[in-house]
LOVO-380595 format. One record per residue (C-alpha): x, y, z; residue in one letter. Coordinates in nm, 2 decimals. Layout:
! residues N
+--------+--------+--------+------+
|      u |      v |      w | rest |
+--------+--------+--------+------+
|      X |      Y |      Z |    A |
...
+--------+--------+--------+------+
//
This chain:
! residues 250
+--------+--------+--------+------+
|      u |      v |      w | rest |
+--------+--------+--------+------+
|  11.64 |  16.62 |   9.19 |    X |
|  11.70 |  16.32 |   9.40 |    X |
|  11.44 |  16.23 |   9.67 |    X |
|  11.55 |  16.04 |   9.98 |    X |
|  11.30 |  15.92 |  10.25 |    X |
|  11.43 |  15.82 |  10.59 |    X |
|  11.21 |  15.63 |  10.84 |    X |
|  11.37 |  15.59 |  11.18 |    X |
|  11.18 |  15.57 |  11.51 |    X |
|  11.50 |  15.68 |  11.70 |    X |
|  11.51 |  16.05 |  11.64 |    X |
|  11.88 |  16.08 |  11.72 |    X |
|  11.96 |  15.80 |  11.48 |    X |
|  11.73 |  15.96 |  11.22 |    X |
|  11.90 |  16.30 |  11.24 |    X |
|  12.24 |  16.14 |  11.20 |    X |
|  12.11 |  15.96 |  10.88 |    X |
|  11.96 |  16.29 |  10.75 |    X |
|  12.28 |  16.48 |  10.82 |    X |
|  12.48 |  16.22 |  10.63 |    X |
|  12.24 |  16.22 |  10.34 |    X |
|  12.23 |  16.60 |  10.31 |    X |
|  12.61 |  16.62 |  10.33 |    X |
|  12.66 |  16.35 |  10.06 |    X |
|  12.38 |  16.47 |   9.83 |    X |
|  12.34 |  16.85 |   9.88 |    X |
|  12.09 |  16.88 |   9.60 |    X |
|  11.87 |  16.61 |   9.72 |    X |
|  11.54 |  16.65 |   9.90 |    X |
|  11.58 |  16.46 |  10.22 |    X |
|  11.27 |  16.38 |  10.43 |    X |
|  11.28 |  16.23 |  10.78 |    X |
|  10.98 |  16.06 |  10.94 |    X |
|  10.96 |  15.85 |  11.26 |    X |
|  10.62 |  15.68 |  11.20 |    X |
|  10.54 |  15.41 |  10.95 |    X |
|  10.21 |  15.56 |  10.87 |    X |
|  10.37 |  15.88 |  10.77 |    X |
|  10.62 |  15.70 |  10.55 |    X |
|  10.34 |  15.52 |  10.38 |    X |
|  10.17 |  15.85 |  10.30 |    X |
|  10.49 |  15.99 |  10.16 |    X |
|  10.56 |  15.69 |   9.94 |    X |
|  10.21 |  15.69 |   9.80 |    X |
|  10.24 |  16.06 |   9.72 |    X |
|  10.59 |  16.06 |   9.56 |    X |
|  10.85 |  15.83 |   9.42 |    X |
|  11.18 |  15.82 |   9.60 |    X |
|  11.53 |  15.74 |   9.47 |    X |
|  11.63 |  15.60 |   9.81 |    X |
|  11.44 |  15.48 |  10.11 |    X |
|  11.64 |  15.44 |  10.43 |    X |
|  11.47 |  15.26 |  10.72 |    X |
|  11.53 |  15.08 |  11.05 |    X |
|  11.34 |  14.78 |  11.17 |    X |
|  11.22 |  14.90 |  11.51 |    X |
|  10.90 |  15.09 |  11.46 |    X |
|  10.63 |  15.18 |  11.71 |    X |
|  10.33 |  15.15 |  11.48 |    X |
|  10.38 |  14.84 |  11.27 |    X |
|  10.60 |  14.58 |  11.11 |    X |
|  10.89 |  14.74 |  10.92 |    X |
|  10.96 |  14.42 |  10.73 |    X |
|  10.61 |  14.41 |  10.58 |    X |
|  10.64 |  14.77 |  10.49 |    X |
|  10.98 |  14.72 |  10.32 |    X |
|  10.82 |  14.44 |  10.11 |    X |
|  10.54 |  14.69 |  10.02 |    X |
|  10.79 |  14.95 |   9.92 |    X |
|  10.99 |  14.71 |   9.71 |    X |
|  10.72 |  14.49 |   9.56 |    X |
|  10.39 |  14.66 |   9.62 |    X |
|  10.40 |  15.04 |   9.60 |    X |
|  10.72 |  15.02 |   9.39 |    X |
|  10.77 |  15.39 |   9.49 |    X |
|  11.13 |  15.34 |   9.62 |    X |
|  11.40 |  15.27 |   9.36 |    X |
|  11.64 |  15.14 |   9.63 |    X |
|  11.61 |  15.05 |   9.99 |    X |
|  11.88 |  15.07 |  10.26 |    X |
|  11.80 |  14.89 |  10.59 |    X |
|  12.01 |  15.03 |  10.88 |    X |
|  11.96 |  14.80 |  11.18 |    X |
|  12.13 |  14.58 |  11.44 |    X |
|  11.86 |  14.31 |  11.40 |    X |
|  12.05 |  14.03 |  11.23 |    X |
|  11.82 |  13.73 |  11.28 |    X |
|  11.88 |  13.47 |  11.00 |    X |
|  11.52 |  13.47 |  10.88 |    X |
|  11.51 |  13.85 |  10.86 |    X |
|  11.82 |  13.86 |  10.65 |    X |
|  11.70 |  13.58 |  10.43 |    X |
|  11.37 |  13.76 |  10.36 |    X |
|  11.55 |  14.08 |  10.28 |    X |
|  11.76 |  13.90 |  10.03 |    X |
|  11.47 |  13.71 |   9.88 |    X |
|  11.27 |  14.03 |   9.83 |    X |
|  11.56 |  14.19 |   9.64 |    X |
|  11.65 |  14.45 |   9.91 |    X |
|  11.98 |  14.59 |   9.78 |    X |
|  12.11 |  14.76 |  10.09 |    X |
|  12.16 |  14.63 |  10.45 |    X |
|  12.39 |  14.81 |  10.68 |    X |
|  12.51 |  14.70 |  11.02 |    X |
|  12.59 |  15.01 |  11.24 |    X |
|  12.74 |  14.79 |  11.51 |    X |
|  13.03 |  14.67 |  11.29 |    X |
|  13.07 |  14.95 |  11.05 |    X |
|  13.13 |  15.32 |  11.13 |    X |
|  13.02 |  15.65 |  10.97 |    X |
|  13.26 |  15.63 |  10.68 |    X |
|  13.12 |  15.29 |  10.58 |    X |
|  12.77 |  15.44 |  10.60 |    X |
|  12.88 |  15.71 |  10.36 |    X |
|  13.01 |  15.44 |  10.13 |    X |
|  12.69 |  15.25 |  10.15 |    X |
|  12.47 |  15.55 |  10.07 |    X |
|  12.70 |  15.65 |   9.77 |    X |
|  12.70 |  15.29 |   9.65 |    X |
|  12.32 |  15.26 |   9.65 |    X |
|  12.27 |  15.60 |   9.50 |    X |
|  12.50 |  15.50 |   9.21 |    X |
|  12.28 |  15.20 |   9.15 |    X |
|  12.49 |  14.92 |   9.31 |    X |
|  12.40 |  14.69 |   9.60 |    X |
|  12.56 |  14.72 |   9.94 |    X |
|  12.54 |  14.46 |  10.22 |    X |
|  12.77 |  14.48 |  10.52 |    X |
|  13.04 |  14.22 |  10.47 |    X |
|  12.97 |  14.06 |  10.81 |    X |
|  12.60 |  14.02 |  10.73 |    X |
|  12.67 |  13.86 |  10.39 |    X |
|  12.90 |  13.61 |  10.55 |    X |
|  12.66 |  13.54 |  10.83 |    X |
|  12.37 |  13.48 |  10.60 |    X |
|  12.57 |  13.26 |  10.36 |    X |
|  12.70 |  13.05 |  10.65 |    X |
|  12.35 |  13.02 |  10.79 |    X |
|  12.20 |  12.92 |  10.46 |    X |
|  12.46 |  12.65 |  10.42 |    X |
|  12.36 |  12.50 |  10.76 |    X |
|  12.12 |  12.22 |  10.82 |    X |
|  11.89 |  12.41 |  11.05 |    X |
|  11.88 |  12.77 |  10.94 |    X |
|  11.60 |  13.03 |  10.91 |    X |
|  11.34 |  12.76 |  10.95 |    X |
|  11.43 |  12.63 |  10.60 |    X |
|  11.37 |  12.27 |  10.72 |    X |
|  11.00 |  12.37 |  10.78 |    X |
|  10.73 |  12.37 |  10.52 |    X |
|  10.57 |  12.71 |  10.42 |    X |
|  10.27 |  12.63 |  10.63 |    X |
|  10.48 |  12.54 |  10.93 |    X |
|  10.68 |  12.87 |  10.90 |    X |
|  10.35 |  13.06 |  10.91 |    X |
|  10.23 |  12.87 |  11.21 |    X |
|  10.57 |  12.91 |  11.39 |    X |
|  10.53 |  13.29 |  11.35 |    X |
|  10.18 |  13.26 |  11.50 |    X |
|  10.28 |  13.05 |  11.80 |    X |
|  10.63 |  13.18 |  11.85 |    X |
|  10.52 |  13.41 |  12.13 |    X |
|  10.42 |  13.11 |  12.34 |    X |
|  10.04 |  13.14 |  12.28 |    X |
|   9.81 |  12.83 |  12.30 |    X |
|   9.66 |  12.65 |  12.01 |    X |
|   9.32 |  12.82 |  12.04 |    X |
|   9.47 |  13.17 |  12.01 |    X |
|   9.69 |  13.07 |  11.72 |    X |
|   9.39 |  12.91 |  11.54 |    X |
|   9.19 |  13.23 |  11.58 |    X |
|   9.49 |  13.44 |  11.46 |    X |
|   9.53 |  13.23 |  11.14 |    X |
|   9.17 |  13.13 |  11.08 |    X |
|   9.25 |  12.76 |  11.11 |    X |
|   9.12 |  12.48 |  11.32 |    X |
|   9.27 |  12.41 |  11.66 |    X |
|   9.33 |  12.05 |  11.54 |    X |
|   9.54 |  12.18 |  11.25 |    X |
|   9.75 |  12.41 |  11.47 |    X |
|   9.80 |  12.12 |  11.72 |    X |
|   9.92 |  11.89 |  11.44 |    X |
|  10.15 |  12.14 |  11.29 |    X |
|  10.29 |  12.25 |  11.63 |    X |
|  10.39 |  11.88 |  11.69 |    X |
|  10.55 |  11.87 |  11.34 |    X |
|  10.75 |  12.18 |  11.41 |    X |
|  10.87 |  12.04 |  11.74 |    X |
|  10.97 |  11.71 |  11.57 |    X |
|  11.15 |  11.88 |  11.27 |    X |
|  11.34 |  12.12 |  11.49 |    X |
|  11.42 |  11.88 |  11.77 |    X |
|  11.24 |  12.09 |  12.03 |    X |
|  11.09 |  11.94 |  12.34 |    X |
|  10.88 |  12.21 |  12.50 |    X |
|  10.72 |  12.55 |  12.44 |    X |
|  11.01 |  12.74 |  12.60 |    X |
|  11.25 |  12.60 |  12.34 |    X |
|  11.01 |  12.68 |  12.06 |    X |
|  10.99 |  13.05 |  12.17 |    X |
|  11.37 |  13.07 |  12.20 |    X |
|  11.40 |  12.93 |  11.84 |    X |
|  11.14 |  13.17 |  11.71 |    X |
|  11.31 |  13.47 |  11.87 |    X |
|  11.66 |  13.37 |  11.77 |    X |
|  11.57 |  13.32 |  11.41 |    X |
|  11.35 |  13.63 |  11.37 |    X |
|  11.00 |  13.47 |  11.36 |    X |
|  10.89 |  13.69 |  11.66 |    X |
|  11.03 |  13.98 |  11.84 |    X |
|  10.93 |  14.11 |  12.19 |    X |
|  10.92 |  14.49 |  12.21 |    X |
|  10.79 |  14.75 |  12.46 |    X |
|  10.49 |  14.79 |  12.23 |    X |
|  10.41 |  14.42 |  12.22 |    X |
|  10.50 |  14.12 |  12.00 |    X |
|  10.62 |  14.18 |  11.64 |    X |
|  10.62 |  13.91 |  11.38 |    X |
|  10.86 |  14.03 |  11.12 |    X |
|  10.73 |  13.96 |  10.76 |    X |
|  10.45 |  13.75 |  10.89 |    X |
|  10.18 |  13.91 |  10.68 |    X |
|  10.36 |  13.86 |  10.36 |    X |
|  10.44 |  13.50 |  10.43 |    X |
|  10.08 |  13.44 |  10.54 |    X |
|   9.94 |  13.59 |  10.22 |    X |
|  10.19 |  13.42 |  10.00 |    X |
|  10.11 |  13.08 |  10.15 |    X |
|   9.73 |  13.14 |  10.13 |    X |
|   9.77 |  13.24 |   9.77 |    X |
|   9.97 |  12.93 |   9.69 |    X |
|   9.70 |  12.71 |   9.84 |    X |
|   9.42 |  12.88 |   9.65 |    X |
|   9.61 |  12.81 |   9.32 |    X |
|   9.62 |  12.44 |   9.39 |    X |
|   9.38 |  12.23 |   9.19 |    X |
|   9.06 |  12.13 |   9.38 |    X |
|   9.09 |  11.80 |   9.56 |    X |
|   9.47 |  11.82 |   9.61 |    X |
|   9.59 |  11.79 |   9.96 |    X |
|   9.85 |  12.01 |  10.13 |    X |
|  10.01 |  12.07 |  10.46 |    X |
|   9.72 |  12.06 |  10.71 |    X |
|   9.35 |  12.05 |  10.64 |    X |
|   9.28 |  12.42 |  10.65 |    X |
|   9.39 |  12.71 |  10.44 |    X |
|   9.55 |  13.01 |  10.60 |    X |
|   9.26 |  13.26 |  10.61 |    X |
|   9.29 |  13.63 |  10.66 |    X |
|   9.34 |  13.72 |  11.02 |    X |
+--------+--------+--------+------+
//
């Protein structure tokens, strides 16, 4: 029997997804949850053939959880992200992590959703055509997704993208204030930004930070922070890297 897990904070949207899944796969066990913590419990308890999720969640970062489902827990055979958040960095991370399904409800209707669900259930990838084109065009650009930044600078940009001061960012990352100041200046120079307001706008537009009713969300920040810290730890003693400090656990 197929098992499908749907995680959607919006109950109306979640019910629509569940109705579609039950109609397309009448023999499947379809479970709908609206909290990330509950989805985590379900994935730890059972493997699922398909995990469908949005990106707006009230109790955590959906992007980090998607990474866990795909790379960490490995309890979801396939993932379909249904969201209107199309920031270049978010799309780039989903592709880099091997997420096979990303659906844009704003440009594609119910029939396309049915097609996306069937395609993934059959073991084939599905990305909305407009999102594929947008990501490909962005990746070809000179200033896209923060690709002109070093890994350390991308982590720092996620930390300072809400407009916080250097002291707050240093405490958030476990780094020195001097290192944050140096890398903030490097980020401004590389991106051609002149003041904090422009930096915040860039961070929001490209998906480094997102302002929500529940507070600031940094999509995928934890995974990038851990990946960069691990990379630094693997370097040989005595080698120098970007900045004088390692990214420590927050």
